[in-house]
py3Dmol code that shows the C-alpha trace and the ligand (Angstrom):
import py3Dmol

protein = """\
ATOM      1  CA  MET A   1       0.000   0.000   0.000  1.00  0.00           C
ATOM      2  CA  SER A   2       1.362   3.417  -0.850  1.00  0.00           C
ATOM      3  CA  THR A   3       2.648   5.658   1.909  1.00  0.00           C
ATOM      4  CA  ASP A   4       0.251   8.330   0.607  1.00  0.00           C
ATOM      5  CA  ILE A   5      -2.686   6.127   1.508  1.00  0.00           C
ATOM      6  CA  GLU A   6      -1.177   5.397   4.929  1.00  0.00           C
ATOM      7  CA  ALA A   7      -0.482   9.096   5.581  1.00  0.00           C
ATOM      8  CA  THR A   8      -3.952  10.204   4.469  1.00  0.00           C
ATOM      9  CA  ALA A   9      -5.603   7.445   6.531  1.00  0.00           C
ATOM     10  CA  GLU A  10      -3.634   8.610   9.560  1.00  0.00           C
ATOM     11  CA  ARG A  11      -4.806  12.215   9.102  1.00  0.00           C
ATOM     12  CA  ILE A  12      -8.420  11.070   8.703  1.00  0.00           C
ATOM     13  CA  HIS A  13      -8.203   8.800  11.727  1.00  0.00           C
ATOM     14  CA  GLU A  14      -6.721  11.602  13.832  1.00  0.00           C
ATOM     15  CA  ALA A  15      -9.447  13.998  12.709  1.00  0.00           C
ATOM     16  CA  LEU A  16     -12.119  11.444  13.703  1.00  0.00           C
ATOM     17  CA  ARG A  17     -10.485  10.786  17.066  1.00  0.00           C
ATOM     18  CA  SER A  18     -10.315  14.540  17.810  1.00  0.00           C
ATOM     19  CA  ALA A  19     -14.127  14.740  18.066  1.00  0.00           C
ATOM     20  CA  PRO A  20     -15.119  15.377  21.703  1.00  0.00           C
ATOM     21  CA  THR A  21     -17.501  12.390  21.728  1.00  0.00           C
ATOM     22  CA  SER A  22     -14.888   9.933  20.372  1.00  0.00           C
ATOM     23  CA  SER A  23     -13.847   7.148  22.757  1.00  0.00           C
ATOM     24  CA  PRO A  24     -10.425   5.460  22.549  1.00  0.00           C
ATOM     25  CA  THR A  25     -11.932   2.124  23.593  1.00  0.00           C
ATOM     26  CA  HIS A  26     -14.466   2.178  20.766  1.00  0.00           C
ATOM     27  CA  ARG A  27     -14.377   2.358  16.967  1.00  0.00           C
ATOM     28  CA  ALA A  28     -13.444   5.757  15.503  1.00  0.00           C
ATOM     29  CA  LEU A  29     -16.677   5.554  13.477  1.00  0.00           C
ATOM     30  CA  HIS A  30     -19.669   3.240  13.922  1.00  0.00           C
ATOM     31  CA  ALA A  31     -18.810   3.294  17.630  1.00  0.00           C
ATOM     32  CA  LYS A  32     -22.227   2.099  18.818  1.00  0.00           C
ATOM     33  CA  GLY A  33     -23.288  -1.295  17.575  1.00  0.00           C
ATOM     34  CA  THR A  34     -24.598  -4.729  18.345  1.00  0.00           C
ATOM     35  CA  VAL A  35     -23.396  -8.144  17.194  1.00  0.00           C
ATOM     36  CA  VAL A  36     -25.435 -11.194  16.159  1.00  0.00           C
ATOM     37  CA  GLU A  37     -24.707 -14.489  14.450  1.00  0.00           C
ATOM     38  CA  GLY A  38     -26.265 -16.576  11.726  1.00  0.00           C
ATOM     39  CA  ARG A  39     -25.594 -18.471   8.509  1.00  0.00           C
ATOM     40  CA  PHE A  40     -25.352 -17.600   4.839  1.00  0.00           C
ATOM     41  CA  THR A  41     -26.818 -20.091   2.372  1.00  0.00           C
ATOM     42  CA  PRO A  42     -26.338 -19.504  -1.365  1.00  0.00           C
ATOM     43  CA  THR A  43     -29.099 -19.982  -3.946  1.00  0.00           C
ATOM     44  CA  GLY A  44     -26.606 -21.331  -6.512  1.00  0.00           C
ATOM     45  CA  GLN A  45     -27.380 -18.454  -8.902  1.00  0.00           C
ATOM     46  CA  LEU A  46     -23.725 -17.384  -8.970  1.00  0.00           C
ATOM     47  CA  ALA A  47     -22.614 -20.856 -10.172  1.00  0.00           C
ATOM     48  CA  GLY A  48     -20.210 -20.429 -13.080  1.00  0.00           C
ATOM     49  CA  ARG A  49     -19.718 -16.727 -12.307  1.00  0.00           C
ATOM     50  CA  THR A  50     -17.326 -17.056  -9.356  1.00  0.00           C
ATOM     51  CA  SER A  51     -14.897 -19.622  -8.031  1.00  0.00           C
ATOM     52  CA  ALA A  52     -15.785 -18.545  -4.446  1.00  0.00           C
ATOM     53  CA  ALA A  53     -17.390 -21.791  -3.205  1.00  0.00           C
ATOM     54  CA  HIS A  54     -19.184 -20.113  -0.280  1.00  0.00           C
ATOM     55  CA  LEU A  55     -21.138 -17.939  -2.738  1.00  0.00           C
ATOM     56  CA  VAL A  56     -22.313 -20.975  -4.715  1.00  0.00           C
ATOM     57  CA  ASP A  57     -23.117 -23.865  -2.373  1.00  0.00           C
ATOM     58  CA  GLY A  58     -22.932 -25.180   1.177  1.00  0.00           C
ATOM     59  CA  SER A  59     -23.622 -22.820   4.064  1.00  0.00           C
ATOM     60  CA  THR A  60     -21.255 -20.542   5.941  1.00  0.00           C
ATOM     61  CA  PRO A  61     -21.322 -19.230   9.534  1.00  0.00           C
ATOM     62  CA  ALA A  62     -21.671 -15.457   9.768  1.00  0.00           C
ATOM     63  CA  VAL A  63     -20.992 -12.787  12.381  1.00  0.00           C
ATOM     64  CA  VAL A  64     -22.880  -9.546  11.811  1.00  0.00           C
ATOM     65  CA  ARG A  65     -22.454  -6.154  13.483  1.00  0.00           C
ATOM     66  CA  PHE A  66     -25.107  -3.461  13.052  1.00  0.00           C
ATOM     67  CA  SER A  67     -24.194   0.101  13.944  1.00  0.00           C
ATOM     68  CA  HIS A  68     -24.971   3.803  14.104  1.00  0.00           C
ATOM     69  CA  PRO A  69     -22.318   5.454  11.914  1.00  0.00           C
ATOM     70  CA  GLY A  70     -21.049   8.192  14.226  1.00  0.00           C
ATOM     71  CA  GLY A  71     -18.046   8.107  16.517  1.00  0.00           C
ATOM     72  CA  ASP A  72     -20.103   8.617  19.701  1.00  0.00           C
ATOM     73  CA  PRO A  73     -20.673   5.273  21.494  1.00  0.00           C
ATOM     74  CA  ASP A  74     -23.524   6.829  23.502  1.00  0.00           C
ATOM     75  CA  VAL A  75     -25.513   8.285  20.597  1.00  0.00           C
ATOM     76  CA  SER A  76     -29.294   7.785  20.859  1.00  0.00           C
ATOM     77  CA  ASP A  77     -30.750   5.261  18.400  1.00  0.00           C
ATOM     78  CA  GLY A  78     -33.469   7.849  17.780  1.00  0.00           C
ATOM     79  CA  VAL A  79     -31.002  10.123  15.947  1.00  0.00           C
ATOM     80  CA  PRO A  80     -31.858   9.863  12.220  1.00  0.00           C
ATOM     81  CA  SER A  81     -28.952   8.612  10.182  1.00  0.00           C
ATOM     82  CA  ALA A  82     -27.777   5.905   7.824  1.00  0.00           C
ATOM     83  CA  ARG A  83     -26.846   2.657   9.629  1.00  0.00           C
ATOM     84  CA  GLY A  84     -24.078   0.119   9.114  1.00  0.00           C
ATOM     85  CA  MET A  85     -24.199  -3.641   8.580  1.00  0.00           C
ATOM     86  CA  ALA A  86     -20.865  -5.464   8.700  1.00  0.00           C
ATOM     87  CA  VAL A  87     -20.981  -9.150   7.760  1.00  0.00           C
ATOM     88  CA  LYS A  88     -18.130 -11.578   8.261  1.00  0.00           C
ATOM     89  CA  LEU A  89     -18.540 -14.872   6.429  1.00  0.00           C
ATOM     90  CA  ARG A  90     -16.136 -17.355   8.003  1.00  0.00           C
ATOM     91  CA  THR A  91     -15.329 -19.425   4.908  1.00  0.00           C
ATOM     92  CA  ALA A  92     -12.897 -22.341   4.534  1.00  0.00           C
ATOM     93  CA  GLN A  93     -10.829 -19.930   2.383  1.00  0.00           C
ATOM     94  CA  GLY A  94     -10.635 -17.217   5.045  1.00  0.00           C
ATOM     95  CA  ASP A  95     -12.926 -14.344   6.010  1.00  0.00           C
ATOM     96  CA  HIS A  96     -15.107 -12.614   3.441  1.00  0.00           C
ATOM     97  CA  ASP A  97     -16.228  -9.307   4.972  1.00  0.00           C
ATOM     98  CA  LEU A  98     -19.128  -7.402   3.407  1.00  0.00           C
ATOM     99  CA  VAL A  99     -19.229  -4.029   5.172  1.00  0.00           C
ATOM    100  CA  ALA A 100     -22.180  -1.962   3.993  1.00  0.00           C
ATOM    101  CA  VAL A 101     -24.284   1.097   4.840  1.00  0.00           C
ATOM    102  CA  SER A 102     -27.927   1.993   4.289  1.00  0.00           C
ATOM    103  CA  SER A 103     -27.032   4.895   1.998  1.00  0.00           C
ATOM    104  CA  PRO A 104     -27.185   4.740  -1.827  1.00  0.00           C
ATOM    105  CA  ALA A 105     -23.840   6.529  -2.305  1.00  0.00           C
ATOM    106  CA  PHE A 106     -20.743   7.357  -0.289  1.00  0.00           C
ATOM    107  CA  LEU A 107     -20.016  10.977   0.587  1.00  0.00           C
ATOM    108  CA  VAL A 108     -16.637  11.368  -1.152  1.00  0.00           C
ATOM    109  CA  ARG A 109     -14.446   9.617  -3.688  1.00  0.00           C
ATOM    110  CA  ASP A 110     -10.979  10.358  -2.305  1.00  0.00           C
ATOM    111  CA  GLY A 111      -9.210  10.990   0.979  1.00  0.00           C
ATOM    112  CA  GLU A 112      -8.491  14.704   0.568  1.00  0.00           C
ATOM    113  CA  SER A 113     -12.193  15.354  -0.054  1.00  0.00           C
ATOM    114  CA  PHE A 114     -13.015  13.370   3.095  1.00  0.00           C
ATOM    115  CA  LEU A 115     -10.716  15.624   5.131  1.00  0.00           C
ATOM    116  CA  GLU A 116     -12.345  18.702   3.564  1.00  0.00           C
ATOM    117  CA  LEU A 117     -15.787  17.320   4.405  1.00  0.00           C
ATOM    118  CA  LEU A 118     -14.832  16.630   8.024  1.00  0.00           C
ATOM    119  CA  ALA A 119     -13.569  20.220   8.314  1.00  0.00           C
ATOM    120  CA  ALA A 120     -16.709  21.641   6.653  1.00  0.00           C
ATOM    121  CA  ARG A 121     -19.095  19.842   9.004  1.00  0.00           C
ATOM    122  CA  ALA A 122     -17.103  20.401  12.208  1.00  0.00           C
ATOM    123  CA  PRO A 123     -18.798  22.694  14.751  1.00  0.00           C
ATOM    124  CA  ASP A 124     -17.913  26.368  14.279  1.00  0.00           C
ATOM    125  CA  PRO A 125     -15.943  27.429  17.416  1.00  0.00           C
ATOM    126  CA  ALA A 126     -17.961  30.680  17.582  1.00  0.00           C
ATOM    127  CA  THR A 127     -21.418  29.044  17.613  1.00  0.00           C
ATOM    128  CA  GLY A 128     -20.765  25.439  18.645  1.00  0.00           C
ATOM    129  CA  VAL A 129     -22.745  24.153  15.616  1.00  0.00           C
ATOM    130  CA  PRO A 130     -21.712  23.445  12.012  1.00  0.00           C
ATOM    131  CA  ASP A 131     -21.888  26.428   9.661  1.00  0.00           C
ATOM    132  CA  PRO A 132     -24.270  25.549   6.768  1.00  0.00           C
ATOM    133  CA  GLU A 133     -22.397  27.964   4.483  1.00  0.00           C
ATOM    134  CA  ARG A 134     -19.305  25.781   4.721  1.00  0.00           C
ATOM    135  CA  MET A 135     -21.264  22.698   3.635  1.00  0.00           C
ATOM    136  CA  ILE A 136     -22.729  24.632   0.700  1.00  0.00           C
ATOM    137  CA  ALA A 137     -19.230  25.740  -0.291  1.00  0.00           C
ATOM    138  CA  PHE A 138     -18.031  22.112  -0.033  1.00  0.00           C
ATOM    139  CA  VAL A 139     -20.771  20.824  -2.358  1.00  0.00           C
ATOM    140  CA  GLU A 140     -20.048  23.594  -4.877  1.00  0.00           C
ATOM    141  CA  VAL A 141     -16.506  22.264  -5.205  1.00  0.00           C
ATOM    142  CA  HIS A 142     -17.594  18.597  -4.905  1.00  0.00           C
ATOM    143  CA  PRO A 143     -20.830  18.083  -6.841  1.00  0.00           C
ATOM    144  CA  GLU A 144     -20.095  14.313  -6.816  1.00  0.00           C
ATOM    145  CA  SER A 145     -20.863  14.394  -3.058  1.00  0.00           C
ATOM    146  CA  LEU A 146     -24.412  15.715  -3.462  1.00  0.00           C
ATOM    147  CA  ALA A 147     -26.175  12.316  -3.695  1.00  0.00           C
ATOM    148  CA  GLY A 148     -24.499  11.015  -0.522  1.00  0.00           C
ATOM    149  CA  ILE A 149     -25.105  14.256   1.408  1.00  0.00           C
ATOM    150  CA  GLN A 150     -28.766  14.462   0.355  1.00  0.00           C
ATOM    151  CA  ALA A 151     -29.274  10.840   1.431  1.00  0.00           C
ATOM    152  CA  ALA A 152     -27.658  11.597   4.797  1.00  0.00           C
ATOM    153  CA  MET A 153     -29.944  14.628   5.278  1.00  0.00           C
ATOM    154  CA  GLY A 154     -33.057  12.593   4.398  1.00  0.00           C
ATOM    155  CA  ALA A 155     -32.185   9.539   6.527  1.00  0.00           C
ATOM    156  CA  GLN A 156     -34.902   8.151   8.810  1.00  0.00           C
ATOM    157  CA  VAL A 157     -34.904   6.019  11.946  1.00  0.00           C
ATOM    158  CA  PRO A 158     -35.597   2.348  11.101  1.00  0.00           C
ATOM    159  CA  VAL A 159     -38.061   0.181  13.027  1.00  0.00           C
ATOM    160  CA  SER A 160     -35.219  -2.318  13.339  1.00  0.00           C
ATOM    161  CA  TYR A 161     -31.683  -2.896  12.172  1.00  0.00           C
ATOM    162  CA  ALA A 162     -33.323  -5.767  10.256  1.00  0.00           C
ATOM    163  CA  THR A 163     -35.799  -3.504   8.359  1.00  0.00           C
ATOM    164  CA  LEU A 164     -33.221  -1.653   6.302  1.00  0.00           C
ATOM    165  CA  ALA A 165     -31.424  -2.418   3.036  1.00  0.00           C
ATOM    166  CA  TYR A 166     -27.660  -1.936   3.120  1.00  0.00           C
ATOM    167  CA  ASN A 167     -25.345  -1.297   0.159  1.00  0.00           C
ATOM    168  CA  GLY A 168     -21.693  -2.215  -0.397  1.00  0.00           C
ATOM    169  CA  LEU A 169     -21.187   0.953  -2.525  1.00  0.00           C
ATOM    170  CA  HIS A 170     -17.787  -0.087  -3.908  1.00  0.00           C
ATOM    171  CA  THR A 171     -17.384  -2.062  -7.116  1.00  0.00           C
ATOM    172  CA  PHE A 172     -15.968  -5.586  -6.730  1.00  0.00           C
ATOM    173  CA  PHE A 173     -15.295  -8.249  -9.355  1.00  0.00           C
ATOM    174  CA  LEU A 174     -16.601 -11.799  -9.618  1.00  0.00           C
ATOM    175  CA  VAL A 175     -13.808 -14.036 -10.876  1.00  0.00           C
ATOM    176  CA  ASP A 176     -14.799 -17.326 -12.522  1.00  0.00           C
ATOM    177  CA  GLY A 177     -12.797 -20.560 -12.749  1.00  0.00           C
ATOM    178  CA  ASP A 178     -11.131 -19.403 -16.001  1.00  0.00           C
ATOM    179  CA  GLY A 179     -10.070 -16.074 -14.544  1.00  0.00           C
ATOM    180  CA  GLY A 180     -12.883 -14.129 -16.299  1.00  0.00           C
ATOM    181  CA  ARG A 181     -13.833 -10.959 -14.337  1.00  0.00           C
ATOM    182  CA  ARG A 182     -17.141  -9.165 -14.144  1.00  0.00           C
ATOM    183  CA  PRO A 183     -17.801  -6.019 -12.060  1.00  0.00           C
ATOM    184  CA  PHE A 184     -20.553  -6.164  -9.463  1.00  0.00           C
ATOM    185  CA  ARG A 185     -22.026  -4.291  -6.545  1.00  0.00           C
ATOM    186  CA  TYR A 186     -24.105  -5.810  -3.780  1.00  0.00           C
ATOM    187  CA  SER A 187     -26.919  -5.020  -1.376  1.00  0.00           C
ATOM    188  CA  TRP A 188     -28.278  -6.794   1.708  1.00  0.00           C
ATOM    189  CA  VAL A 189     -32.058  -6.582   1.301  1.00  0.00           C
ATOM    190  CA  PRO A 190     -34.326  -7.395   4.280  1.00  0.00           C
ATOM    191  CA  VAL A 191     -36.662 -10.282   3.425  1.00  0.00           C
ATOM    192  CA  GLY A 192     -39.539  -8.634   5.325  1.00  0.00           C
ATOM    193  CA  GLY A 193     -39.073  -5.275   3.538  1.00  0.00           C
ATOM    194  CA  GLU A 194     -37.897  -1.866   4.754  1.00  0.00           C
ATOM    195  CA  GLU A 195     -39.745  -0.160   7.598  1.00  0.00           C
ATOM    196  CA  PHE A 196     -39.138   3.146   9.359  1.00  0.00           C
ATOM    197  CA  LEU A 197     -40.501   4.820  12.490  1.00  0.00           C
ATOM    198  CA  ASP A 198     -42.965   7.679  11.835  1.00  0.00           C
ATOM    199  CA  THR A 199     -42.125   9.469  15.046  1.00  0.00           C
ATOM    200  CA  PRO A 200     -39.004   8.091  16.699  1.00  0.00           C
ATOM    201  CA  ALA A 201     -39.138   8.287  20.476  1.00  0.00           C
ATOM    202  CA  ASP A 202     -36.057   9.151  22.526  1.00  0.00           C
ATOM    203  CA  ASP A 203     -35.934   5.664  23.988  1.00  0.00           C
ATOM    204  CA  VAL A 204     -35.565   3.736  20.690  1.00  0.00           C
ATOM    205  CA  ASP A 205     -33.262   0.792  21.450  1.00  0.00           C
ATOM    206  CA  LEU A 206     -32.348  -1.064  18.272  1.00  0.00           C
ATOM    207  CA  ALA A 207     -30.132  -3.613  20.055  1.00  0.00           C
ATOM    208  CA  ALA A 208     -32.992  -4.658  22.372  1.00  0.00           C
ATOM    209  CA  GLU A 209     -35.422  -4.672  19.441  1.00  0.00           C
ATOM    210  CA  LEU A 210     -33.154  -7.087  17.577  1.00  0.00           C
ATOM    211  CA  VAL A 211     -32.976  -9.488  20.538  1.00  0.00           C
ATOM    212  CA  GLU A 212     -36.797  -9.591  20.671  1.00  0.00           C
ATOM    213  CA  ARG A 213     -37.034 -10.025  16.907  1.00  0.00           C
ATOM    214  CA  LEU A 214     -34.632 -12.974  16.975  1.00  0.00           C
ATOM    215  CA  ALA A 215     -37.209 -14.843  19.068  1.00  0.00           C
ATOM    216  CA  GLY A 216     -39.855 -14.301  16.352  1.00  0.00           C
ATOM    217  CA  PRO A 217     -40.367 -15.637  12.806  1.00  0.00           C
ATOM    218  CA  PRO A 218     -37.082 -16.230  10.880  1.00  0.00           C
ATOM    219  CA  GLU A 219     -38.175 -13.977   7.967  1.00  0.00           C
ATOM    220  CA  GLY A 220     -37.943 -11.039  10.378  1.00  0.00           C
ATOM    221  CA  THR A 221     -34.181 -11.426  10.676  1.00  0.00           C
ATOM    222  CA  ALA A 222     -33.194 -12.542   7.168  1.00  0.00           C
ATOM    223  CA  PHE A 223     -31.469 -10.662   4.361  1.00  0.00           C
ATOM    224  CA  ASP A 224     -30.996 -11.559   0.706  1.00  0.00           C
ATOM    225  CA  LEU A 225     -27.595 -10.868  -0.808  1.00  0.00           C
ATOM    226  CA  VAL A 226     -28.529  -9.132  -4.066  1.00  0.00           C
ATOM    227  CA  ILE A 227     -25.789  -8.899  -6.690  1.00  0.00           C
ATOM    228  CA  HIS A 228     -25.984  -6.133  -9.299  1.00  0.00           C
ATOM    229  CA  LEU A 229     -24.162  -7.432 -12.377  1.00  0.00           C
ATOM    230  CA  GLY A 230     -22.248  -4.584 -13.979  1.00  0.00           C
ATOM    231  CA  THR A 231     -20.869  -4.039 -17.444  1.00  0.00           C
ATOM    232  CA  ALA A 232     -17.350  -3.075 -18.465  1.00  0.00           C
ATOM    233  CA  ASP A 233     -18.589   0.553 -18.860  1.00  0.00           C
ATOM    234  CA  ASP A 234     -19.934   0.950 -15.316  1.00  0.00           C
ATOM    235  CA  PRO A 235     -17.980   3.396 -13.167  1.00  0.00           C
ATOM    236  CA  THR A 236     -15.293   1.855 -10.998  1.00  0.00           C
ATOM    237  CA  GLY A 237     -13.087   3.608  -8.464  1.00  0.00           C
ATOM    238  CA  ASP A 238     -15.879   5.894  -7.312  1.00  0.00           C
ATOM    239  CA  PRO A 239     -18.300   5.004  -4.478  1.00  0.00           C
ATOM    240  CA  THR A 240     -20.076   8.384  -4.901  1.00  0.00           C
ATOM    241  CA  ALA A 241     -21.331   7.234  -8.324  1.00  0.00           C
ATOM    242  CA  ILE A 242     -24.693   5.444  -8.275  1.00  0.00           C
ATOM    243  CA  TRP A 243     -24.844   2.708 -10.920  1.00  0.00           C
ATOM    244  CA  PRO A 244     -27.620   2.647 -13.496  1.00  0.00           C
ATOM    245  CA  GLU A 245     -30.157  -0.135 -12.931  1.00  0.00           C
ATOM    246  CA  ARG A 246     -28.485  -3.460 -13.704  1.00  0.00           C
ATOM    247  CA  PRO A 247     -29.584  -7.106 -13.898  1.00  0.00           C
ATOM    248  CA  VAL A 248     -29.680  -8.599 -10.420  1.00  0.00           C
ATOM    249  CA  VAL A 249     -29.310 -12.106  -9.044  1.00  0.00           C
ATOM    250  CA  VAL A 250     -30.000 -13.211  -5.492  1.00  0.00           C
ATOM    251  CA  ALA A 251     -26.751 -14.870  -4.452  1.00  0.00           C
ATOM    252  CA  GLY A 252     -28.108 -16.258  -1.186  1.00  0.00           C
ATOM    253  CA  ARG A 253     -29.824 -15.632   2.120  1.00  0.00           C
ATOM    254  CA  LEU A 254     -28.331 -14.581   5.427  1.00  0.00           C
ATOM    255  CA  GLN A 255     -30.400 -15.926   8.308  1.00  0.00           C
ATOM    256  CA  LEU A 256     -29.642 -14.291  11.651  1.00  0.00           C
ATOM    257  CA  ASP A 257     -30.529 -16.552  14.552  1.00  0.00           C
ATOM    258  CA  ARG A 258     -28.891 -15.508  17.825  1.00  0.00           C
ATOM    259  CA  THR A 259     -27.088 -12.758  19.664  1.00  0.00           C
ATOM    260  CA  ALA A 260     -23.341 -13.180  19.509  1.00  0.00           C
ATOM    261  CA  GLY A 261     -21.122 -14.432  22.284  1.00  0.00           C
ATOM    262  CA  ASP A 262     -17.992 -12.502  23.146  1.00  0.00           C
ATOM    263  CA  VAL A 263     -16.584 -11.781  19.661  1.00  0.00           C
ATOM    264  CA  GLU A 264     -14.785  -8.482  20.373  1.00  0.00           C
ATOM    265  CA  PRO A 265     -12.202  -7.422  19.478  1.00  0.00           C
ATOM    266  CA  ILE A 266     -13.251  -8.104  15.908  1.00  0.00           C
ATOM    267  CA  ILE A 267     -12.462  -6.176  12.762  1.00  0.00           C
ATOM    268  CA  PHE A 268     -14.621  -6.036   9.650  1.00  0.00           C
ATOM    269  CA  ASP A 269     -12.461  -4.965   6.709  1.00  0.00           C
ATOM    270  CA  PRO A 270     -14.050  -4.644   3.263  1.00  0.00           C
ATOM    271  CA  THR A 271     -10.757  -5.663   1.623  1.00  0.00           C
ATOM    272  CA  ASN A 272     -11.045  -9.132   3.226  1.00  0.00           C
ATOM    273  CA  VAL A 273     -12.217 -11.158   0.235  1.00  0.00           C
ATOM    274  CA  THR A 274     -11.602 -14.742  -0.845  1.00  0.00           C
ATOM    275  CA  PRO A 275     -10.441 -16.146  -4.184  1.00  0.00           C
ATOM    276  CA  GLY A 276     -13.328 -15.720  -6.628  1.00  0.00           C
ATOM    277  CA  VAL A 277     -13.876 -12.080  -5.571  1.00  0.00           C
ATOM    278  CA  ASP A 278     -11.484  -9.270  -6.529  1.00  0.00           C
ATOM    279  CA  LEU A 279     -11.081  -5.720  -5.268  1.00  0.00           C
ATOM    280  CA  ASP A 280     -11.293  -2.639  -7.492  1.00  0.00           C
ATOM    281  CA  PRO A 281      -7.679  -1.465  -7.870  1.00  0.00           C
ATOM    282  CA  ASP A 282      -8.819   2.090  -8.783  1.00  0.00           C
ATOM    283  CA  ASP A 283     -10.794   2.685  -5.596  1.00  0.00           C
ATOM    284  CA  GLU A 284      -8.869   4.985  -3.244  1.00  0.00           C
ATOM    285  CA  ILE A 285     -11.650   4.940  -0.648  1.00  0.00           C
ATOM    286  CA  LEU A 286     -11.419   1.154  -0.351  1.00  0.00           C
ATOM    287  CA  GLN A 287      -7.664   1.338   0.280  1.00  0.00           C
ATOM    288  CA  LEU A 288      -8.162   4.142   2.800  1.00  0.00           C
ATOM    289  CA  ARG A 289     -10.731   2.058   4.628  1.00  0.00           C
ATOM    290  CA  ARG A 290      -8.276  -0.813   5.119  1.00  0.00           C
ATOM    291  CA  ALA A 291      -5.659   1.575   6.535  1.00  0.00           C
ATOM    292  CA  ALA A 292      -8.066   3.607   8.698  1.00  0.00           C
ATOM    293  CA  TYR A 293      -9.854   0.549  10.131  1.00  0.00           C
ATOM    294  CA  GLY A 294      -6.471  -0.920  11.094  1.00  0.00           C
ATOM    295  CA  ARG A 295      -5.563   2.271  12.956  1.00  0.00           C
ATOM    296  CA  SER A 296      -8.903   2.436  14.702  1.00  0.00           C
ATOM    297  CA  PHE A 297      -8.586  -1.243  15.684  1.00  0.00           C
ATOM    298  CA  ALA A 298      -5.059  -0.664  17.069  1.00  0.00           C
ATOM    299  CA  VAL A 299      -6.286   2.189  19.280  1.00  0.00           C
ATOM    300  CA  ARG A 300      -9.381   0.440  20.597  1.00  0.00           C
ATOM    301  CA  THR A 301      -7.446  -2.761  21.428  1.00  0.00           C
ATOM    302  CA  THR A 302      -4.497  -1.066  23.161  1.00  0.00           C
ATOM    303  CA  PRO A 303      -4.343  -2.469  26.703  1.00  0.00           C
ATOM    304  CA  ARG A 304      -5.183   0.177  29.333  1.00  0.00           C
ATOM    305  CA  ILE A 305      -4.493   0.113  33.044  1.00  0.00           C
TER     306      ILE A 305
END
"""
ligand_1 = """\
43
HEM
C -12.430 7.026 3.488
C -13.625 6.499 3.780
C -13.921 5.852 5.091
C -13.258 5.951 6.296
C -12.007 6.760 6.614
C -13.963 5.125 7.242
C -13.591 4.984 8.563
C -14.104 4.029 9.415
C -13.515 3.661 10.686
C -12.263 4.287 11.285
C -14.280 2.665 11.209
C -14.026 1.906 12.514
C -13.199 0.666 12.184
C -12.858 -0.214 13.364
O -12.470 0.279 14.443
O -12.965 -1.462 13.204
C -15.359 2.415 10.287
C -16.343 1.484 10.461
C -17.310 1.221 9.525
N -17.441 1.766 8.267
Fe -16.233 3.117 7.437
N -15.034 4.516 6.620
C -15.044 4.933 5.304
C -15.919 4.563 4.330
C -16.950 3.685 4.494
C -17.842 3.219 3.451
C -17.738 3.617 1.974
C -18.714 2.356 4.049
C -19.839 1.570 3.439
C -19.862 1.139 2.204
C -18.371 2.263 5.455
C -19.010 1.475 6.406
C -18.548 1.214 7.665
C -19.190 0.291 8.583
C -20.456 -0.500 8.354
C -18.402 0.291 9.740
C -18.647 -0.524 11.023
C -17.833 -1.813 10.970
C -18.036 -2.593 12.254
O -19.197 -2.772 12.664
O -17.028 -3.033 12.839
N -17.296 3.070 5.690
N -15.240 3.258 9.192
"""
view = py3Dmol.view(width=600, height=400)
view.addModel(protein, "pdb")
view.setStyle({"model": 0}, {"cartoon": {"style": "trace"}})
view.addModel(ligand_1, "xyz")
view.setStyle({"model": 1}, {"stick": {}})
view.zoomTo()
view.show()
């Protein structure tokens, strides 16, 4: 990995950790979350398209962490926002991590823009709240960020972590047995459909809701892994770009069935893929994520006395 990526990831990580609500014993982002377990069972529809056996047959144990995206571990679940869903498939070939958010587009397409965005939305020292003029100025220079910012502004509070669709946002490649590559994106789509709260109360508790839901019908805690099959012309290297509608296949179903035991410390890293799935070499954000998540993990797992 280039030192530029490492240096930029360090600056971003430091900026995130400088927030007053950041906690050194928690993640620098997605600090508040809850972990459950389940199994992923493929439909077989990716047969011939990838050599990744766990995406074609059998069934694979999964660890799943749902989260609020901010760096404050004490944030109220009633605060409207996108949410995160990090899935670790423990395959015989190593971990395949699918780390997604409920937004249709990421906010930025490179690290410098991310630093600019963090500065633009930081509280103004004079007023204690972000200055809207700075966000407007940011979008003028970065029109590619508009879709992600508008989605963030329009985000609602879900009924449950399990009533939201989550998107991988990056482009990946399916690699078949002959080495043929095809770009794809993926979404985790809740089998019972999406559902949001009309008037979120202050005491929304999505972790407790999930525990109750796990005792109910299995469809209430199941997600389909939907694969959007891209073409050679679809944009790569840019998670701010929303793909045009593409043919989809349902690769399989993730059935959540219990709360997790003691799995921390655990890291979900979107660059953890197995043979049969390739990363997009042009995607700076993906490389920055690997570096930044490693730094955040190192801080939160440092022994303290
Ligand atoms: C440059 C861009 C990004 C940076 C710097 C960044 C930074 C971070 C950091 C520092 C963490 C905590 C990692 C840990 O301690 O394990 C995190 C977690 C997370 N991020 Fe990102 N992120 C970026 C982009 C994205 C994108 C594009 C997505 C979704 C497609 C995403 C989804 C998540 C999720 C779901 C988690 C929680 C993982 C968990 O539950 O352990 N992030 N991010």
